[in-house]
MDAnalysis code that builds the backbone (N, CA, C; Angstrom):
import MDAnalysis as mda
import numpy as np

u = mda.Universe.empty(228, n_residues=76, atom_resindex=np.repeat(np.arange(76), 3), trajectory=True)
u.add_TopologyAttr("name", ["N", "CA", "C"] * 76)
u.add_TopologyAttr("resid", np.arange(1, 77))
u.add_TopologyAttr("resname", ["MET", "ILE", "CYS", "LYS", "THR", "SER", "PHE", "GLN", "PHE", "ARG", "TYR", "ALA", "VAL", "LYS", "LYS", "VAL", "LYS", "LEU", "ASN", "GLU", "HIS", "SER", "TYR", "GLU", "ALA", "ARG", "ARG", "LEU", "HIS", "GLU", "LEU", "ARG", "LYS", "TYR", "HIS", "ILE", "PRO", "ASP", "THR", "LEU", "THR", "GLU", "GLN", "ASP", "TYR", "GLU", "ASN", "ILE", "THR", "TYR", "LEU", "ALA", "SER", "VAL", "ILE", "CYS", "ASP", "VAL", "PRO", "ILE", "ALA", "VAL", "ILE", "SER", "PHE", "VAL", "ASP", "GLU", "GLY", "ARG", "GLN", "TRP", "PHE", "LYS", "SER", "HIS"])
u.atoms.positions = np.array([
    [-0.895, 5.532, -17.359],
    [-0.087, 6.627, -17.918],
    [0.480, 6.157, -19.228],
    [0.315, 6.954, -20.268],
    [0.887, 6.640, -21.582],
    [2.085, 7.539, -21.822],
    [3.220, 6.875, -22.118],
    [4.407, 7.679, -22.377],
    [4.679, 7.703, -23.838],
    [5.050, 8.806, -24.407],
    [5.237, 8.971, -25.870],
    [6.615, 8.501, -26.284],
    [7.592, 8.605, -25.420],
    [8.978, 8.234, -25.807],
    [9.518, 7.223, -24.865],
    [10.551, 6.444, -25.318],
    [11.156, 5.477, -24.425],
    [11.824, 6.157, -23.237],
    [12.302, 7.368, -23.371],
    [12.890, 8.106, -22.262],
    [11.824, 8.348, -21.170],
    [10.683, 8.804, -21.657],
    [9.595, 9.033, -20.671],
    [9.216, 7.638, -19.919],
    [9.187, 6.619, -20.670],
    [8.836, 5.332, -20.044],
    [9.873, 4.942, -19.039],
    [11.178, 5.034, -19.412],
    [12.243, 4.633, -18.487],
    [12.187, 5.534, -17.260],
    [11.908, 6.814, -17.418],
    [11.809, 7.726, -16.289],
    [10.645, 7.326, -15.338],
    [9.526, 7.018, -15.995],
    [8.372, 6.616, -15.200],
    [8.651, 5.366, -14.383],
    [9.279, 4.347, -15.035],
    [9.578, 3.076, -14.389],
    [10.579, 3.355, -13.208],
    [11.563, 4.171, -13.466],
    [12.552, 4.480, -12.409],
    [11.871, 5.227, -11.249],
    [11.015, 6.101, -11.543],
    [10.286, 6.856, -10.519],
    [9.456, 5.937, -9.643],
    [8.745, 4.947, -10.227],
    [7.888, 3.969, -9.512],
    [8.855, 3.132, -8.603],
    [9.983, 2.660, -9.112],
    [10.906, 1.848, -8.272],
    [11.430, 2.650, -7.110],
    [11.762, 3.926, -7.318],
    [12.220, 4.770, -6.238],
    [11.144, 4.987, -5.171],
    [9.865, 5.153, -5.600],
    [8.793, 5.327, -4.675],
    [8.561, 4.039, -3.885],
    [8.631, 2.805, -4.519],
    [8.494, 1.596, -3.777],
    [9.610, 1.477, -2.745],
    [10.852, 1.761, -3.085],
    [11.948, 1.688, -2.132],
    [11.779, 2.657, -1.002],
    [11.314, 3.837, -1.308],
    [11.082, 4.870, -0.273],
    [10.000, 4.451, 0.711],
    [8.898, 3.840, 0.154],
    [7.821, 3.341, 0.985],
    [8.321, 2.185, 1.930],
    [9.052, 1.288, 1.344],
    [9.611, 0.156, 2.152],
    [10.531, 0.658, 3.244],
    [11.387, 1.610, 2.978],
    [12.279, 2.162, 3.943],
    [11.514, 2.828, 5.064],
    [10.494, 3.587, 4.732],
    [9.611, 4.206, 5.741],
    [8.890, 3.169, 6.579],
    [8.361, 2.123, 5.948],
    [7.629, 1.076, 6.656],
    [8.542, 0.399, 7.683],
    [9.793, 0.081, 7.248],
    [10.681, -0.595, 8.167],
    [11.116, 0.306, 9.293],
    [11.275, 1.591, 8.979],
    [11.622, 2.614, 9.984],
    [10.524, 2.649, 11.124],
    [9.298, 2.728, 10.638],
    [8.150, 2.828, 11.580],
    [8.057, 1.513, 12.398],
    [8.266, 0.388, 11.790],
    [8.209, -0.880, 12.518],
    [9.267, -0.904, 13.635],
    [10.451, -0.477, 13.363],
    [11.518, -0.418, 14.427],
    [11.277, 0.678, 15.387],
    [10.708, 1.768, 14.978],
    [10.480, 2.902, 15.887],
    [9.577, 2.489, 17.048],
    [8.581, 1.672, 16.774],
    [7.668, 1.225, 17.827],
    [8.151, -0.017, 18.561],
    [9.366, -0.488, 18.290],
    [9.938, -1.630, 19.010],
    [9.077, -2.824, 19.027],
    [8.408, -3.101, 17.898],
    [7.484, -4.241, 17.773],
    [8.236, -5.569, 17.544],
    [9.336, -5.576, 16.741],
    [9.988, -6.881, 16.540],
    [10.431, -7.522, 17.791],
    [10.277, -8.815, 17.839],
    [10.774, -9.676, 18.940],
    [10.161, -9.356, 20.271],
    [8.872, -8.893, 20.266],
    [8.145, -8.687, 21.483],
    [7.096, -9.831, 21.648],
    [6.671, -9.989, 22.882],
    [5.683, -10.984, 23.188],
    [4.284, -10.566, 22.747],
    [3.371, -11.462, 22.728],
    [1.977, -11.140, 22.452],
    [1.423, -10.205, 23.501],
    [0.456, -9.402, 23.168],
    [-0.177, -8.461, 24.134],
    [-1.709, -8.671, 24.084],
    [-2.353, -8.455, 25.154],
    [-3.763, -8.676, 25.192],
    [-4.576, -7.813, 24.230],
    [-4.131, -6.533, 24.054],
    [-4.817, -5.650, 23.085],
    [-4.808, -6.276, 21.646],
    [-3.680, -6.810, 21.232],
    [-3.601, -7.458, 19.952],
    [-4.470, -8.695, 19.948],
    [-4.482, -9.435, 21.001],
    [-5.315, -10.651, 21.034],
    [-6.811, -10.272, 20.920],
    [-7.218, -9.162, 21.568],
    [-8.598, -8.729, 21.474],
    [-8.959, -8.292, 20.047],
    [-8.058, -7.607, 19.330],
    [-8.260, -7.249, 17.955],
    [-8.397, -8.504, 17.117],
    [-7.524, -9.465, 17.308],
    [-7.598, -10.703, 16.522],
    [-8.872, -11.443, 16.781],
    [-9.321, -11.515, 18.025],
    [-10.605, -12.169, 18.308],
    [-11.755, -11.456, 17.653],
    [-11.764, -10.146, 17.743],
    [-12.808, -9.333, 17.134],
    [-12.865, -9.598, 15.622],
    [-11.682, -9.592, 14.932],
    [-11.638, -9.824, 13.527],
    [-12.166, -11.205, 13.147],
    [-11.834, -12.171, 13.924],
    [-12.322, -13.544, 13.649],
    [-13.830, -13.606, 13.786],
    [-14.400, -12.886, 14.744],
    [-15.847, -12.943, 14.973],
    [-16.515, -12.139, 13.801],
    [-16.055, -10.945, 13.466],
    [-16.672, -10.169, 12.448],
    [-16.630, -10.876, 11.091],
    [-15.485, -11.498, 10.830],
    [-15.331, -12.141, 9.508],
    [-15.855, -13.602, 9.507],
    [-16.266, -14.038, 10.636],
    [-16.823, -15.402, 10.805],
    [-15.811, -16.442, 10.274],
    [-14.595, -16.374, 10.797],
    [-13.563, -17.325, 10.417],
    [-12.985, -17.903, 11.728],
    [-12.471, -19.099, 11.647],
    [-11.904, -19.757, 12.879],
    [-10.554, -19.217, 13.264],
    [-9.831, -18.626, 12.362],
    [-8.451, -18.203, 12.657],
    [-8.231, -16.801, 12.106],
    [-7.612, -15.955, 12.970],
    [-7.153, -14.590, 12.553],
    [-5.804, -14.401, 13.228],
    [-4.919, -13.669, 12.484],
    [-3.571, -13.410, 13.087],
    [-3.177, -11.995, 12.770],
    [-2.246, -11.479, 13.630],
    [-1.554, -10.186, 13.319],
    [-0.092, -10.554, 13.252],
    [0.449, -10.286, 12.136],
    [1.904, -10.533, 11.969],
    [2.614, -9.280, 11.439],
    [3.868, -9.286, 11.704],
    [4.723, -8.118, 11.162],
    [5.880, -8.796, 10.400],
    [6.282, -8.038, 9.338],
    [7.383, -8.530, 8.470],
    [8.402, -7.456, 8.348],
    [9.642, -7.852, 8.565],
    [10.740, -6.905, 8.225],
    [11.450, -7.433, 7.018],
    [12.675, -7.067, 6.751],
    [13.302, -7.449, 5.528],
    [13.692, -8.907, 5.387],
    [13.662, -9.631, 6.547],
    [14.133, -10.995, 6.447],
    [13.357, -11.973, 7.264],
    [12.267, -11.566, 7.936],
    [11.538, -12.457, 8.765],
    [10.111, -11.967, 9.022],
    [9.333, -12.895, 9.585],
    [7.943, -12.506, 9.992],
    [7.674, -13.095, 11.336],
    [7.026, -12.330, 12.124],
    [6.620, -12.859, 13.471],
    [5.262, -12.525, 13.744],
    [4.625, -13.375, 14.545],
    [3.197, -13.242, 14.873],
    [3.016, -12.543, 16.232],
    [2.308, -11.453, 16.195],
    [2.056, -10.659, 17.396],
    [0.842, -11.202, 18.150],
    [-0.045, -11.863, 17.329],
    [-1.266, -12.414, 17.926],
    [-1.769, -13.506, 17.061],
    [-2.287, -14.548, 17.646],
    [-2.925, -15.664, 16.859],
    [-3.999, -16.321, 17.685],
])
């Protein structure tokens, strides 16, 4: 996007930052809504991880979740 004035540029930058914040807030809300943080591993996630490692032909695959201050592994 090409802005003709500095006002348009500042508005565009502000809009992008608001959208990023809005996306992050929604992502964290959804993460908490499903009560995923601080839960144990589950066989369904282990199956997905195994399948991903086979398809990608890699020795290691993980499923992890990140909130605003930490990361935990749901499957490895």
